[in-house]
N, C-alpha and C positions, 0 to 999 in steps of 0.2 A: 814326709816326702814319699812318693810312691815308687821311686826307683825305676822310672820308665826308660825303655830303650827306644829312641826316636830316630827315624831315618827318612831322608827326603829322596824321592824318586829322581834319579839323575836324568831320566828321559822327559820329565815334565818341564813346564816353563814355555817361554815364547817360541813359536815357530819362526822360521827364518824371515817370513814376510813381515811379521810384527817387529822383529829385531831391526830389520831394514828401515821401516817407517819411523821407529823411535830414534834410531841413530841419526837419520836425516833431520828430524825435528830438533834434537838436542844440538846438532851442529849449527843450525840457523839461529836457535835461541841464544847460543853463546855469541854469535856474530852480532845480532841486532836486538836482542833482549826481549823480543816478542815474536809470535808467529800465529797466524790464523790457521785453524784446522777444521775441515768440513766434517762435522760429526765427531764422536768420541774416537780418539786415535786407536783405542783398543777397548774391548768390552770388559774393562776392569776399573772400577771407580777409584781404587787406591792408586793405581798407576796414573790415571787421568789427573787426580788431585796432585800427585808429585810433579807432573809436567806443568800443570796450571800454575803452581807456585813458581815455576821457572819462567813463566811468561806465555805459556800456550793459551790461546784464546779459542775456545770451542764455539763454532757457529753452525747454524743450520742453513738449509737452502734458501729460506726466506731472507736471512741476513746477507747471503751471497749476492742477492739482487741489488742491494744498496751499497755494496763494497766496490771501491774502484782503486786502481793503481797500488795494489798490495800483493804480497806473496800469500798464497793459500796452499796448505798441504792437503793432498788427497791421500787418505789412509789406505791400508792394505786391501780393504774390501772392494776398491775400484768405484768408478762412477759411470753413469750413462753419458752418451754423446752430448746431451743438452747442457751438461755442466761445462764441457770444454767450449761449447759455442758461447755460453754466457761469459766465460773467462775472456774470450777474445773481445767481446763487446764492451766489457768493463775494464779492459786493459789490466787484467789480473795475471800475475805470474804463478802458474801452477807448479808446485813441487810435487811431482807425481810419485808417490810411494806405493802405488798399486802393486799387489803381489804378482809376480810373474806367472804363477799358476792361474790366478784369476784372469789376468790379461789374455792368456792363451785360450781360456774358456770363453771369454767374451768374443774373441776372433772366430772361434769355431761356431758359436751360436750365430754370429753375423753371417758367416758363410752359408750356414744352413738356411737362414732366413732369406738370403739372396737367391737361393735355389728354390724358394717357395715351399720348403718343407714345413710340415705341421709340427710345431715345437712344443713339447711339454717339459717343464722344469720341476724336478723334485727339490723343494726348498721351502724355507720359512717365509710366509707372507710378510711383506714390509721390511725384510732384512736388507741392510745396506748393499750387500753383495748381489742379492736377488734383484734389487731395483736397477743396479748396473747391468745385469744380464738381460733383464726385460727391455732395457733401453736399446739393446742391439736389435730388437725386433719391433721397434716402434710400439712397444707395450702390447704386442699381439700374441705373444707366447702365453700358454696356460701354466700357471704356477699352482702346485698343490703340495701340501705338507703331509698328507696322509691319503692312501689309496681310497679311503671311504668318501673322500670329497668328489671322486670321479664317478659318473654314471657310466658303467662299463657297457651298458646296452646301446648307448648313443655315441660312444667314442668313435672317432674316425678309424677306418680299418688299418690305416698305416700311420705311425707317428715316429718322430725323432725324439728320443728321450735323453735329457741331460740332468745333471745333479749339481746343486750348490756344493762347493768344494769341501765343506765341513760336515756333510751328512754321513750317516752310518752306511758303510759298504754293504753289510748284511741286509739292511732294510732296503737299500737300493735294488739289490738283486732279487729280493723277495717280491718287490713291486713289479720288477721286470717279468718275473715268472707268472705272476697273477695276470698281467696284461696278455701274455702269450697264451695262457690257458683259456682266455676269453676270446681267442681268435683274432687278436690284434697283432699285426706285424710291427715289430719294434726295432727301429734302428738305434741300438743302445750305445750310449757314449758314457763310459765310466770316467767321470771328471772329478772324482773325489781325490783330494790331496793325500798322497801316500804318507806324508809326514804326519798327517792327522789320523789317517786310518790305521797306520802301524801302531799308534799309541793305544789303540783298542786292545790288541793282543798283549802289548807290553804291560798295560795296566791290569789286565786279567791276571797275568803272572805275578805282578807286584802285589796286588790286593790279597792274594792267597797266602802270602808270607807273614802276615801280621794279624795280631789280635784285633786291633782297631785301625781304621783308615780315616784320616782327615783329608777331605777333598776341598781344595781351595780354589774358588772361582768367583768372578763377578756374576751377579744374577742375570745380566743381560746376555751372557755368552751362550750361544746355541751349542757350540762345541763343548762347553762346560757341562751343560745339562746331559748331553749324550754320554760323555766320559764318566760323569758322576754315576749314571745309571749302570754303566759297565762295571764300575767298582762295587756298587751296591748289590748287583746280581751275584758277584763272586764272593763278596764279604758283606753280610747283612749289617755288621757293625761299622758301617761307613757313615760319617757325618759331613754335611756340606756347610762350609763357612766362607764368608767373604773377607773377614778380617780376624785378627787374633782375639779381639774382645768377645767374639761369639762362642769361644771355646769354653766348655763347662768341665770342671774338675771331676764331676760324678760320672763322666763318660769312661773314666779309666780306673783300672784296678791295679793293685801292687804287681810290679814286674811285667806289666803289659809291654808287648812289642807294638809300637805305633808307627804306621807308615803315613807319610805326607806326600800328596801328589796334587796335580792341578791341570787346568786347561791350557790350550795353546796361547791363551791370552793372560795367563797368570805369571806375574814376574817372580823370579827366583828370590828376590829380596823379601817378598811378602811371605813366601813359604819358609824362609829363614826366621822371620818374625814369629810365625806360627809355631815353629819348633821351639824357639826361646820361651814362648808362653807355656807350651805344654810341659817343658822341663821345670817350671815353677811349682807344679802340683806335687 
């Protein structure tokens, strides 16, 4: 045994939007034994598998077209207006677990679009939240996930800038500054969720306290990738895992202090399993 000291970051784990969606799903699963969910309820395969065993049925937008007279959960990421229209046509009852922060952002983007503003969204192409945001503009907003995608010489002289809620605050303001330096007037809307952005500083502090960091996240989580890099930057001995089986004993030395942390889509029960696994070495 390597006599490892292992601690889980108490700031890590589900954000309130994900907690809300999962609680709603579990309540209905207990009542009726099954529930359709439009897309993965959370970007974590282990949690999705747990809920699938309870009767959650993950469907995509193609499946939704053929579904009638059923209950369908909308996850925290939100949906575009077209999903709500389809639900009315197919007599579907939508259990709307859209995160309040995302809904507020959707409304702000819609108001900007109604005022004919030129909208740019800093976000991940094809991400569920971004699709919902684009839908508020009839898919006319410009989405970019890196400033290098934009031709600064041909950009409109005045734009309204928004961000996906889970992007890096530092990166958002860096982009904002580059745009201004290139003579573009930017109506800046910092729409990054503070519960997510505050994790950035908390994780920096956490990562410095340990010899090794195990970052637990699903591979589909955008937020997970951002926060993993935050940890790696502060502590080069940071390892990314999605489940306990991926942990290797040779990562640790005798008497190591090991910190476990995760994304806003990482369940606490999974981090507990990771801890148990590490303590076997």
